[in-house]
N, C-alpha and C positions, 0 to 999 in steps of 0.2 A: 147530748149523748155522752155516756161515759165509755171511753175507748181505752182498752188495755192492750199494750204491746208487750210481747215476750221476746227479748233479744239477748244475745250473749254479751254485747258491749255497745257503747254509745258515745257519741261526741260530747264534749271535746277531749275526753280521755282516750278515746279510740277514734282515729281519723282515717277511715277508709271510705272509698266511694259508695259502697253499699250502705254504710251507716249514715253518711251525710245525705244520700238520696232518701233513705227512710225518714230521717229527721225533717227534711224539707216537706215531705208528705204529711207528717204528723203536725208540723208547724202550721200548715195550711188549715188543718182541722181545728187547731187551737185558735187560729185567727177568726174562725167562724163561730166561736163561742163554745166549742165542745171541750169537755174535760178529758185530757189525754195524759195517760200515765205509761211510763216505760218500766217494766219489771225486768231487771237484769238477772241472768243466771250465773254470771261470773263475778268474782270479787273485783271491784274497781272503785275503791274508796268505801267508806262506811256511812257517809251522810247523804241523805237525799239532796238533790239540787234541781234547779230549773234552767232550761235552755229555751228561749223564745216561748215561754208559757207552757212548755212541755215538762211535766214533772218526771224526774228520773229517780227510781228507787233501787239503789245498788244491792247486790248480794241477797236477793230474796229467794227463799226456797220454793220449790215447786208446790209444796203444800200451801204456803202463803198465797202464791199466785192463784191456785185453784179456788181458794176461798174468795179471793178478790173478784174472780170471774163471775161468781154468783151475783154480784151487785153491778156487773157491767152490762153493756149492750152489745159490744162488738170486740172480738179478739183479733189482733194483728200479729203476725210473726214472719220470720224469714230464717233462712239458712238452717243451722243445726237444731233450732228450737221449734221447728214446725210440728213435729210429731207430738212433743209434750204439750204444746199449746193446743193442738187439735184434741188431745185427750181431755184437757180442761174445758174447752169449748163444748165438746160433745157431752160431757158430764152435766153441764148446766143448760144445755140447749141454746148455746150462743153461736151466732154465725162466725166462721173463721175466715179471715182474709190472709192470703199468703202473698208476700212480695217475692217475686222470682228475680234473682240477680244473675243467673247463669242458665245454661242449657244442659247441664249435666244430668244424667239419668236419675240420680238420687233426688234432684230437685223436683222433677215431674212425678216420681214415685210418691214423694211426700204429699205433693198437691193432690195426687189421685188416690189418696188413702180412703176417700169416701166421706170426708167431712168438710171439704172446702166450699164455702159459699161464693167466694170471689177470689180469682187468681189474677194478679197484676203483673203483666210482663213488661220489661223495660225497652222492648224494641219490636218492630214488626217481624224481624227474622226469628226472634225468640218465640213469638206467637205461632209462626209457621212451624218451628221445630216442635212446639207443644202439640200441634195438630197431627204431625207425623207420629209423635209418641202415642197419642190416644189411639190412632189407627193401628199401630203395631202391638198395643197392649190392651186388648179388650177387657182384661180383668181389672184394669184401673178405672176409677170412677171420675169422669170429667167433672170439673167444677161447675157449680150451678151457673156461674157467669165468669167470663174472661174479658179483660180489657187491657189495652196497651197504654201505659203512662210512661213516657220517656223521663229518665232521671232529671228532675227539674233543677235548673240552674238560674237563679236570679242574677242577671248580669251585673247589677249594681253591687252585689256582694263581693265580686271578684275583679272588678275593673280597676286597672292601674295603668300608669304610663310604662310601657315596656322598657326593660333594661338592655344589657349587652350580652348576656350569657346564653349558652346552649344548655337546656335543662332536661333532666329526667326525674320524674317523681316516682319514687319507690324502687329501691335497689334489689327487689326480689328477682330471682333469675327469670321467672315467667314474664316479667315486665321488660326484659331485654337488658339487664344490667351488664352482661358480658359484652354485648355489642357496644353499649355506651362506653365502657372502659377502653375497648379497642379503638373506638372512634376518637376518644379523647387523647389516647396515646399517638394516634396517627395525625393529630392536628395540634401539636404542642404549642403553637403560637396563639391558639384560641382558648378562651376561658369557658369552663363548664361549671354547671351547678348540679349536684346530686342531692336529692331530698330523700331521706330514709323513709321507708314505709312503716305502717303500723302493724304488720304481721309478717310472718315467715322469716327465714334467714336472709339477712341483708348482705349483699356482696359489696363490702367496703374495701377499697384499695387506696393506695397513696400515690397520687400523681400531683405534681406541682401546679398544674393548670386546672385542677378540679377542687372546688369548694364543696365539702360534704357537710350537710346540716342535718340536725335531728328532725324527727317527724314534726310536721307543722299542722296545727289545728286549722280547720276550714276557715275560721274567722280571721286568720292571719295570712292566708294564702296570697291575697292581693298585695300586701305590703312586702312579705318576706320571700315570696316566690315569683309571682308574675311581674312585680315591680323590678325584678332583677333579670327577667328572662326576655330574650330576643326571639329565640326559636325553641319550641317544645318538641321533644322526641317521645314517640310512643312505639318502640319496637317490640310490642307485646306478642307473646305466643298466642294468647287468647284474651279477648275482650268481648263481653256481651253487648257493651255499649261504648264506654270510654268517657266517663264524666270529666276527667281532668282536661281533656282536649276541648270540651265545650266551655269549661271555665276559662281556659287560655284565650279562646275566641272572643270572650267579652272584652279583652284588652287589645284585640286585633293582632294577637300573636300567632304567626303561622305554625302549623303542626305538621311534622313529618312523622308518618306512621306506617306500621305494617298493615297490609290489606286484610285484616280479619273482617268477617261479616259485620260484626258490631261496629267497628271503627269506620268502615265504609258507610254504614247507615248514619252514624252520628256526625261524622266530619263532613260528609257530603262532598260536593264539588270543590269545597275549600281545602280539603285534605290533600297533602302531598304524600303519595304512597310509594313505598319502596319495599321490596321483598326483605324479609327479616334477616336473612343471612348474607345480604349483598352489602358488605362494608363499603366498597367503592361507591355504590349507589347512594348510601347515606351521606358519605362525605360530599359527593357531588351535589346532593340536594341542599345541604347546609351552605356550601360555597355559592351555589346559585343565588341564594338569598342575600349575598353580599352586594349584588347589584341593586342600587336604590330603587329603580323602577320595578324590578321583580319583587322586592320586599313590599313596596307600596301596594302593588297589585294583590299580593298574597294576604297582606294585612286587611285590605278592603274586603276581600272575599271572606276572611275570618269574621269580620264584624257583621257582614251581611248574613252569614250563616247563624251567628249568635242571635240576631234579631228574629230570624226565621224560627229559631228554637225557643222563642219566648214561652215560658211555662204556663201562662195563664189558662190556655185551653185544656192542657193536660191536668192541671190542678183542679179545675172545675169538674172535669170528668171524674177524677178521683174522689173529690168531696161528695159529689152527687151520688156516686156509687156506694160510698160508705153510708151516707144518710138514708139511702133507700133500704139499707139493711136493718134500720130501726124497727120497721114493722115485721120484718122477718124474725128479728130477735124475740119479739113479743109472741109471735106464733109458735116459735120453737119452744119457748119457755112454757107456754100453755100445753104444748104437746108432750 
């Protein structure tokens, strides 16, 4: 099959959870012998490149993409490109697959525009939110098929020997940058690591016990981040899933997180949950892990959860759902 994806940005030039999750899905299709192309809508270099046998074509116009869809079998898109991808897919009678990364109304409205053959939700709670949306919006057209595929994390890609730092990945305010800086200031004897995110305004401050590093490609996270991290913080205001926490689990790194629905589902019983605005609670959670036995127990729980989240079943569900669209594509083209 020739699978065409329409995204705004892509790894390793753009390193966000949504893009790495999308890449892992496309990588699985390429591993099964399918031809996978990503057509970018934003300028990110001028030359095509390949990542794990996925071909990436930077800065292609919508007109070029529409013409390419004519020769494709399936169209995949997410975020702000869904409606334009839907138009191209509809024009050539190709099935549209939408990757949903959040539960915002705009996401479900785009999915329910009447052209979606397959909607892929990243968590059970997102699927439940979608069901509520369809019930409240009878004017929206439900996708022909809906499946849940948890953001796949190959543990071997992220496994490292944990370091000694307390880490936050992405200094975007929504991710809890303010609490991170307050916590670092309240614990001057402890060393912290702040990794800049790939989008939004980054809240960068200057504290002597905090090492701030630039955005890190997913392929370097094991060495540059998890190999330096003892405890990962996720004081997020919103997370539909929380991929970075699952990545940390591969190394047995305990995760202290805000109890968003997505994080509670992804981190499971291994998560250490503290209300987002409870600074004293976050400090207590970090200090509790100074006890060797407590850390050993939390680390073992993290590794156990990592094994439970092995992506093999999810990736098989994803690939089989895409491959099932091949016949659908032919029927649509004839129609």
